[in-house]
C-alpha positions in Angstrom: 7.2 -2.7 0.5 5.2 -6.2 -0.3 2.2 -4.5 -1.6 3.3 -1.8 -4.0 5.1 -5.1 -5.6 2.7 -6.6 -5.4 0.6 -3.9 -7.7 3.5 -3.2 -10.3 3.8 -7.0 -10.9 -0.6 -7.3 -11.4 0.4 -3.7 -13.7 3.2 -4.9 -16.1 0.6 -8.4 -16.6 -2.2 -6.9 -16.9 -0.4 -4.5 -20.1 0.9 -7.5 -21.1 -2.7 -9.2 -21.0 -4.0 -5.9 -22.7 -1.4 -6.4 -25.5 -4.0 -9.9 -26.1 -6.6 -10.2 -25.1 -9.5 -7.3 -24.4 -11.7 -9.1 -21.9 -9.2 -10.0 -19.6 -7.5 -6.9 -19.9 -10.9 -5.3 -18.6 -11.1 -8.2 -15.8 -8.7 -7.4 -14.8 -8.6 -4.4 -14.2 -11.2 -4.4 -12.1 -9.7 -7.1 -10.6 -6.4 -4.1 -9.6 -9.4 -1.7 -8.7 -11.3 -3.8 -6.3 -7.8 -4.4 -4.9 -6.6 -0.9 -4.7 -9.6 0.1 -2.9 -10.1 -2.4 -0.3 -6.1 -1.7 0.2 -7.6 1.5 1.2 -10.4 0.7 3.4 -8.2 -1.6 5.1 -5.7 0.9 5.5 -8.3 3.8 6.4 -9.4 1.1 9.3 -6.1 0.8 10.2 -5.5 4.8 11.0 -9.0 5.1 12.7 -8.2 2.1 14.9 -4.4 3.6 15.8 -5.6 6.9 16.6 -8.6 5.8 19.0 -5.8 2.6 20.3 -3.9 6.3 21.9 -6.9 7.6 23.2 -7.6 5.0 24.7 -3.9 5.3 25.5 -3.5 8.0 26.9 -6.7 8.0 28.4 -6.1 4.9 30.6 -2.4 7.2 31.6 -4.5 9.9 32.6 -6.8 7.9 34.7 -3.3 5.6 36.4 -1.6 8.9 37.9 -4.5 10.3 38.8 -5.5 7.3 40.7 -1.9 7.4 42.1 -2.8 10.6 42.8 -5.2 10.3 45.2 -3.5 7.2 47.0 -0.9 8.7 47.7 -2.5 11.9 49.5 -5.0 9.4 51.5 -1.8 7.4 52.9 -0.4 11.7 52.7 -4.0 11.6 55.4 -4.2 9.2 56.9 -0.4 9.0 57.8 -0.8 12.4 59.5 -4.3 12.0 61.2 -1.7 8.5 62.8 1.7 11.1 64.0 -1.1 13.3 65.8 -3.6 10.5 67.8 0.7 9.7 69.0 1.3 12.4 69.9 
């Protein structure tokens, strides 16, 4: 939200400057376009990082679940073997 407010402010400043000085207008337009492009890159990067994070977390959760199930299965096997030896 703050970034949008910043862009709107810059836009109106740009309009005022363009009314008086064409050279500054061009420089400000270039700076504004560069700022918008950088924000798009950051947004794209954040989306990619978020996607990878979700994939990694899901994989880790699956691995933990498998390890828990394997540990439980091993416990049951060893526990049943111990019970048979005790008889």
